[in-house]
Every structure is written in C-alpha cells, then in structure tokens.
Steps between C-alpha positions, in 0.01 A plus 500: 500500500634568850845365411511716187406817690750432778776432249417825320519699824825331604668569167398865518642525853827333396545732202411825679570451871404788726671764287342805341634784289586830666589800285565872534228700329743705295625187328162383372466483122186465291604148405497391867121491535430240228786289637369519859150421379630200306696366799209566736691546827485794744736794452589750775586846365686769694439872448307484174218746566587857595151636564425589860851616582385859551162423660625220723145361519488599867178501701486878465540478122229232473260716703571798275450303175188308604333766712146387580464249213310194627721192474384139477663333800500125573414428864563169680517393865858373473664614174424181305305620197387263223596208720373177654348542846335254735153624588307449823288235327812283470535540124789663316397793282676702236434850635543831320547825693233754568552809284438838664552854379751704698707813441878479503543680834275256688650206315860589589397562859393134526862386479716472808203473730532282809360155421301497822299804391503465121438142388388555142758507223463733204675462165471694174503202264210541259683305223273634229735746335433774754751730326465379142266246340510444126119476483408788735573864403486645854615288793480556874860621531545664161641806680822303544556459127696823485746361755576154358562345157195319363719237337834337576749645250702183435177309426350777289818564301544131432148389409298821475219368724314681774421343840152369573512666841715707736432465874602683816544302824525662845504301823703401804658180631168356616373447144604171339422381148406132489664266251362532146606549139394757240453471122711814454860595448552705814742791546495580872674811636540582869509874577511490881554213739575141407318201347597140573402260220483123539487361147431163338540440124205379292660155478423449872137610496388142451620411853287763676178394669232664287138478613166668450379711794184688593545865404422778747574870555555675831203710606415723795272391781205724572701666774770575246777385732588153374582343164338165424489291178184536293275212399706301245179410315513854356815420300619213279769279660868577445784259426807607701843374604488371855833460674741699712790634288722473809447122482496428126404158363760235426654545158489881502789742540397858587692802376528796740543854368490819708415818309598824672413861429640597159511141374280340236404134458404333174268216602414280201143389436396182677753524785334431834576771753439568868583855612577656836586867541632747752587864543849620575444631851583325824420128471354555154244754616368754255352500155600292198418654160531313170384508138456228246442478127307199366563393139262240361622159383427438134267211424693405187788257527579261785526723808132510594442131425810401695405706806145364494628142487732554797229680696263206454765240572386443857153409373655252259679341796181499708302334220776246451496416873121465497528268201744279691262486798209400274 
C-alpha cells in the first residue's frame, strides 16, 4: 500500500509541478468553473470582484457598518487557534479558541498593541457562515449582505448553486491557521492585507502524521487574566495533522501562493492548507480582511470517495506497519 500511495503522489507531482493557473478576472467565462473543478488545482484570480472599491473596508467604515453589534471573536494566547498545543501536564492537546463577544471598536483596538502589554490575540474567524448560512435565515453579520455578493457569479452562472456559507475574517499577522483540509470548494477573496498559503494536494495527505488528541478549549482563570485549556474530558478527542508545514514530510512538495488585496483564490476541496496573514503597514502591521464562499462537495460520483481514501491513507500505512511488526 505504501508503495502505491507514494507512486501516486510522485506521478501527480511530475505531471503538475509547482504551477498553478493565474487569470485576470475579466477573462473568466462560465465554462471555466467546471473545468477548474474537474482539474482540481488552485487558481489565483486578479481583479474579479469590484465590491468594496467605494467603501475601502477601512477601520472607519467597519466601525460605521457594525456599530455596537456584538461580534464573536476567537481569543488565544498566541494566535494559534484550532491547533495542537503542549499543555503543562506534558500532553499535546488540540485546543480551540475561547469565544468572547466584543464590539468592532474594541476589537480593532486590539491590533497593533505592544506585545509586552497585550499578549492575547483576537481573530474574527467564526467559520459558521457568519454572513450567510444556507440553513440559518439571520446570521451574526447579516448587515454586511448589502455590501457583498452572496454567491460567486462564475460559479452561480455555471452551475446555478448557492454557497453553503459565506464568512468574514478579520485579524492581524499574529493569527495563524494550522494545517487542515475542508470538504468544500473554497473561493477566498482578500479585501485588505495579504494571505500566505502553504498548500499540499490531496495526493500527499497520506504522508502527514495524523493522530488522535485530547480536545480542549481555552478558558479564563477565575482572575480573568489568563487563558488555559479546559479539561479535555469535556470533549471527544480530535484527529488532527501534526507536523510543521515549514518542514514537510519526505515525499511532499508544497505549493506557495500569496493572495493580496483585490485577489481571489480558488482552493479545491481536500487541499491541505496552512495560512499566515499580515496587514499592509510597516512590517506587515495592520488589519487583514478577507471573505470566503464555501460550496459543498457533492456526495455522488468519485470526488468524495477519492478524498476520503486519501485522507485515511496514513492510517492504512500505520495499520500496515503494525501488521509487519506483529
């Protein structure tokens, strides 16, 4: 099995290299989306969306639009949300952020603070369709619907489907998204700042260390000054990828794509991605603002089965190795 999976990954690398499609938005045709979906490789799109050109999505504009609406903000000690962390008991946990309600003015004021006086990192990253969710009539940020399209035109015109969710992301360079994959076709648009994606195709997932970890959530101490992981017994364990994308396993070949303000990335379902971000100020200071549209993968056909097989490949290898030891 290991030889088969390695040969599969190598053939994919040889056929595709480290290249990806880049296209001007004005040249996109309705027939492009089914072709991109069929090929299943990332596409970087320049100047496709025109919304936000008048508003600029500045801090002042965000404060005016949101007013005093309470926002669900993810809070971590170091910017690593939904990530593996070594706890004081010596075990490695999968830890989710603490979610706190905060208005936009206080939230924006948390950026650019001196690290010595402001350790906590805050990130608007609720990931639940905070602007639009196909199963929820009124979402937390529904006020933004009048300012953005609720579907991606080249997807909608081609297939006539609506997204499952539309999300807003606001953070600074301290927030990092750990390596993972999603069961969605992802259209990711950066409005302000820059996002740095480290990508691995589904054919390489089988080489990633993949283990089950105790599952915890950051909580406040009684004094309210420090974030600590909760008792993992309160949650079922989580299986998560466990390696540093800067030192990828042998046999993998990462693809690096930087998405700047005004650019849009098509990230196919099943692609593993690690994301860093920054503002555009001095040394990347400032706020990064992005949107994404998630389109569900259909269960019919081979796509879902194929992605599931590749995702479980590491367990096949582990079982094979255990069988050899027995």
